[in-house]
C-alpha positions as CSV (number, residue, x, y, z in Angstrom):
1,M,-13.1,-30.9,56.9
2,T,-11.9,-33.4,54.3
3,S,-15.4,-33.6,52.7
4,G,-15.4,-29.8,52.5
5,H,-12.3,-29.8,50.4
6,R,-13.6,-32.3,47.8
7,P,-16.0,-29.9,46.1
8,R,-13.3,-27.3,45.9
9,R,-10.9,-29.8,44.3
10,A,-13.5,-30.9,41.9
11,E,-14.2,-27.3,40.9
12,A,-10.5,-26.6,40.5
13,R,-10.2,-29.7,38.2
14,L,-13.2,-28.6,36.2
15,A,-11.7,-25.0,35.9
16,R,-8.4,-26.4,34.7
17,F,-10.2,-28.7,32.2
18,A,-12.2,-25.7,30.9
19,A,-9.1,-23.6,30.5
20,A,-7.3,-26.4,28.7
21,L,-10.3,-26.8,26.4
22,V,-10.4,-23.1,25.6
23,A,-6.7,-23.0,24.9
24,A,-7.0,-26.0,22.6
25,C,-9.8,-24.3,20.6
26,L,-8.1,-20.9,20.2
27,P,-5.8,-22.0,17.4
28,A,-8.7,-23.4,15.5
29,L,-10.7,-20.3,16.0
30,A,-7.8,-18.1,14.8
31,W,-7.3,-20.4,11.8
32,G,-10.9,-20.1,10.9
33,A,-10.8,-16.3,11.0
34,W,-7.7,-16.1,8.9
35,D,-8.7,-15.6,5.2
36,V,-8.2,-13.3,2.3
37,G,-10.3,-10.6,3.9
38,A,-8.4,-10.7,7.2
39,L,-5.1,-10.4,5.4
40,M,-6.2,-7.6,3.2
41,G,-7.5,-5.7,6.2
42,L,-4.2,-6.1,8.0
43,L,-2.1,-5.0,4.9
44,A,-4.4,-2.0,4.4
45,K,-3.4,-0.6,7.8
46,N,0.3,-0.4,6.8
47,P,1.8,3.2,6.8
48,P,4.2,4.4,4.1
49,G,7.5,2.6,4.3
50,N,10.9,1.8,2.9
51,A,12.5,-1.6,2.4
52,T,15.5,-3.3,0.8
53,Y,15.3,-6.1,-1.6
54,N,17.3,-8.8,-3.3
55,E,15.9,-10.4,-6.5
56,I,16.9,-13.4,-8.5
57,K,15.5,-13.8,-12.0
58,H,15.7,-17.1,-13.9
59,L,15.3,-16.4,-17.6
60,A,14.9,-19.1,-20.2
61,L,17.3,-17.4,-22.6
62,L,20.1,-17.2,-20.1
63,D,22.2,-20.0,-18.6
64,A,22.8,-18.3,-15.2
65,P,20.3,-16.4,-13.0
66,V,20.3,-12.6,-13.0
67,E,20.7,-11.0,-9.5
68,S,19.9,-7.5,-8.4
69,S,19.4,-5.5,-5.2
70,G,18.2,-2.2,-4.1
71,E,15.5,-0.2,-2.3
72,L,11.7,-0.1,-2.3
73,R,9.4,2.7,-1.2
74,F,5.6,2.5,-1.0
75,V,3.2,5.2,-0.2
76,P,-0.4,3.9,-0.1
77,P,-2.4,3.4,-2.1
78,R,-0.7,4.0,-5.5
79,Y,2.9,5.1,-5.2
80,L,5.6,2.4,-5.6
81,E,9.2,3.1,-6.2
82,R,11.9,0.6,-7.0
83,R,15.5,1.8,-6.9
84,T,18.0,-0.7,-8.2
85,T,21.5,-0.1,-6.9
86,A,23.3,-3.3,-8.1
87,P,24.5,-4.4,-10.5
88,G,23.5,-1.2,-12.2
89,H,21.5,1.9,-11.3
90,E,17.8,2.1,-12.4
91,V,14.7,3.8,-11.0
92,L,11.2,2.6,-11.7
93,I,8.3,4.7,-10.3
94,A,4.6,3.8,-10.5
95,D,2.6,6.8,-9.4
96,G,-1.1,6.5,-10.1
97,D,-1.4,5.7,-13.8
98,S,2.0,6.9,-14.8
99,L,5.2,4.9,-15.0
100,V,8.6,6.6,-14.9
101,L,11.8,4.8,-15.8
102,E,15.3,6.3,-15.2
103,R,18.3,4.5,-16.6
104,G,21.7,5.6,-18.0
105,G,20.9,9.2,-17.4
106,R,17.7,9.1,-19.4
107,R,14.2,9.5,-18.1
108,M,11.1,8.1,-19.8
109,T,7.4,8.6,-18.7
110,L,4.7,6.2,-19.9
111,S,1.1,5.7,-19.3
112,M,0.2,2.3,-17.8
113,K,-2.9,2.3,-19.9
114,D,-0.6,1.9,-22.9
115,Q,1.4,-0.8,-21.2
116,P,-1.2,-3.3,-20.1
117,E,1.2,-6.2,-19.4
118,I,3.5,-4.0,-17.2
119,A,0.3,-2.7,-15.5
120,V,-0.6,-6.2,-14.5
121,L,2.6,-6.7,-12.6
122,V,2.6,-3.2,-11.1
123,E,-1.0,-3.4,-9.9
124,S,-0.6,-6.9,-8.6
125,I,2.2,-5.8,-6.3
126,R,0.9,-2.4,-5.5
127,A,-2.6,-3.6,-4.6
128,T,-1.2,-6.3,-2.4
129,L,0.9,-3.8,-0.5
130,A,-2.1,-1.6,-0.1
131,G,-4.5,-4.4,0.9
132,D,-6.7,-3.5,-2.1
133,R,-8.7,-6.6,-2.5
134,A,-11.1,-5.1,-5.1
135,T,-8.2,-4.2,-7.5
136,L,-6.5,-7.6,-7.0
137,E,-9.8,-9.5,-7.8
138,T,-10.2,-7.7,-11.1
139,L,-7.0,-9.4,-12.2
140,H,-6.6,-12.6,-10.2
141,A,-8.4,-15.3,-8.2
142,L,-7.1,-15.0,-4.6
143,S,-6.4,-17.6,-2.0
144,V,-4.4,-17.6,1.3
145,A,-2.7,-20.4,3.2
146,G,-1.1,-20.5,6.6
147,G,-1.9,-18.1,9.5
148,I,-1.0,-14.6,10.7
149,E,2.5,-15.7,11.8
150,G,3.3,-17.1,8.3
151,W,1.0,-16.8,5.3
152,T,1.2,-17.1,1.5
153,L,-1.2,-15.2,-0.7
154,T,-1.6,-16.9,-4.2
155,L,-2.7,-14.9,-7.2
156,L,-3.9,-16.8,-10.2
157,P,-4.7,-14.7,-13.3
158,R,-8.4,-14.4,-14.3
159,T,-8.2,-11.9,-17.2
160,P,-6.7,-12.6,-20.7
161,T,-4.1,-9.8,-20.2
162,A,-2.9,-11.2,-16.9
163,A,-3.0,-14.8,-18.3
164,R,-0.8,-13.8,-21.2
165,L,1.9,-12.7,-18.8
166,V,1.9,-14.7,-15.6
167,T,0.9,-18.2,-14.5
168,R,0.9,-17.3,-10.7
169,I,2.2,-14.9,-8.1
170,D,2.9,-16.0,-4.5
171,V,3.3,-13.4,-1.9
172,S,4.5,-14.5,1.6
173,G,4.8,-12.7,4.9
174,K,4.3,-12.6,8.6
175,Q,1.6,-10.4,10.2
176,A,1.4,-7.2,8.1
177,R,4.9,-7.5,6.6
178,I,5.6,-9.0,3.1
179,H,8.9,-10.9,3.0
180,R,8.9,-12.7,-0.3
181,I,7.3,-12.3,-3.8
182,E,7.7,-15.1,-6.3
183,I,6.4,-14.5,-9.9
184,Q,6.1,-17.3,-12.4
185,M,5.8,-16.1,-16.0
186,V,4.3,-17.6,-19.0
187,G,7.2,-19.3,-21.0
188,G,9.1,-20.5,-17.9
189,D,10.8,-17.3,-16.7
190,R,10.5,-16.7,-12.9
191,S,11.7,-14.3,-10.3
192,L,12.1,-14.4,-6.5
193,M,12.3,-11.1,-4.5
194,M,13.2,-11.2,-0.8
195,I,12.2,-8.0,1.0
196,R,13.5,-6.7,4.3
197,K,11.9,-3.7,6.0
198,A,14.3,-0.8,6.5
199,G,15.0,0.4,10.0
200,P,14.0,-1.3,13.3
């Protein structure tokens, strides 16, 4: 009877060893599968949504940072609305190739084709939110660090227009949600936007 139990015990030990080996390999497999393509695919599945934001801008010409807060709305693939509620009221809407600015009771509509440097920033954020890798790669070289539970996408300018404006953009998040956008501008100005999804 004792000898009959030995093979079963050996098989159980072997099964536990195999399970432990598979568990140890899973993080490595997940890590290997996590790349720019995987992130873009995840972001591309996001539905339209609203969020709140807080932004801090550090400007070389000012001694103190400039803070603002408000709301964001994104409807894939090309509608992005930023509604600033503090310290003042301002609305910026990028819809397709048009840019609408509302401030102080006045409304101005521009074509992004005539504002290439503004278009760089708008397209960088809008294409990231939409998971539009093709558009992003026309402007930047892309790399991603981390994993699905905490990642950072780095955008380094690859066109003369982008390089005249920014030195790098870092977008961080968890799973399909973007939590933080940091932009470093040519000349030393930089901004940090913290984003929180509205609702549950």
